[in-house]
Residue, then its C-alpha position, 0 to 999 in steps of 0.5 A: m704653891l698655896c693655893p694651886t689653880e686648876n684654870e689654866a689661862a689663870r695659871q698661865q697670866y700668873n706665870n706671865a706675872l712672875e716673868l714680867q716681875q723679872e723683867g722689872r715690867l712691874r705694871d705688867a706685872r700688876e695687871a697680869y696678877q689681876k687678871a690670873v685673880e679675874q680667872d680665878s677668884r680663889y688664887c690666893d698666890a697671885m693676891d699674895n704677890l700682888g699685895q707684896m708688889l704693892r708694899t713695895e711699891g709703896d701703896v700699902k693700902q692696896a697691899i693690905y687690900w689683897y692680903e686680907r683677901s687673900l686670907a678670906v680665901k685661905p685663912d691659914n696662909a702664913v705668907a699673907h699673915q707675915n705680909l699683912a703683919v709688915a703692912y700694918n706696921v708701915q701703915g703705923d697700926q702697931n696694935k694690928s701688925q702685933s696681932e699678925y706676928l702673934w698669929l704666926i708665931k701661934n700658926d707657924s713656930t719655926n718661922p723666926e718672922g714672927y719672933y723678929g716683927l714682934g721683937a721690933i716692935l715690942l723694942g720700938s714701945g719700950q718693952t725691951d725685956a720682952a723684945i729680947e725674948k722674942l729677938a733672941l728666938a728670931e736670931k736662934i731659928y735664923r742662926e741654925n738656919g743659915s741665914s743673913l737675917a741673924m744679923d738683924a736680929q744681932y743688930l736689934l739684940g744689941v740696941a736692946y741691951f744697949n737701952k738696958q745699959d748693959y754695954k758689953r752685952s750690946r757690945e757683943y751682939l753689935a759686933l756680930s752684926y757688924a760684918q754685914k753692917q760695917d758702913d752702917p752709921n748707927v752701928n758704928y756709934l753704939l759700939g762707939l758708945c759700948y767701948l766707952d764704958p769704963s768698966t768694960g771698955d776701950k778707949k781706943q776702940a771707942s775712938e775708932f767707932l766713933l770717928k767712922a760713924g762720925k765720916l758716916g754722918v752721925q753728929v757725935p755729941p761734944d760731950v762724947l768727943q771730950q770723952l775721946g780727948k778730941 
């Protein structure tokens, strides 16, 4: 707990909300979290959970409201900063999202989410080398922690190196993510294109990945199919 409450009624509402969430009674859970905050206006844990529920349900504006209320109570709340970064990104405000990820990196340097989130934003804005630096740090921490999220970072690293036309490095990272993403059409498509690289590729493997990508819904361009002799 980041903001433990001494108010028994607030604590009961919070615990009730957790149970309601587990039961899938989301509307009742939201109401219970709100009642917990009514009982204790500094109960940032209830605010964080409520914000996360609202963001998951698509109400990003209200989610941001609760994260900001949480930070007004506890400015060093890394949970709220991380969730706020995600919410701002969903809302399309990448500058604010980037600021929150930078706060995480500065204040919670062992948390891979800061590096991963910032890396994804940098990659999306075309800052490939800077993205690789951050994503590599995220991948390292995820992997050292035994987290399967390492594969998400490996996928984005694969995309980044593909954008740099370093197809060998791209293929290495995409292959690492493949155990989790073998039915992802984009992973199969990018791996196929990497294996078409005349200097380090393998046309047989390229064909296997590209045909699978096609079955998964990717419209493989005719010129690519021509390279495969299709």
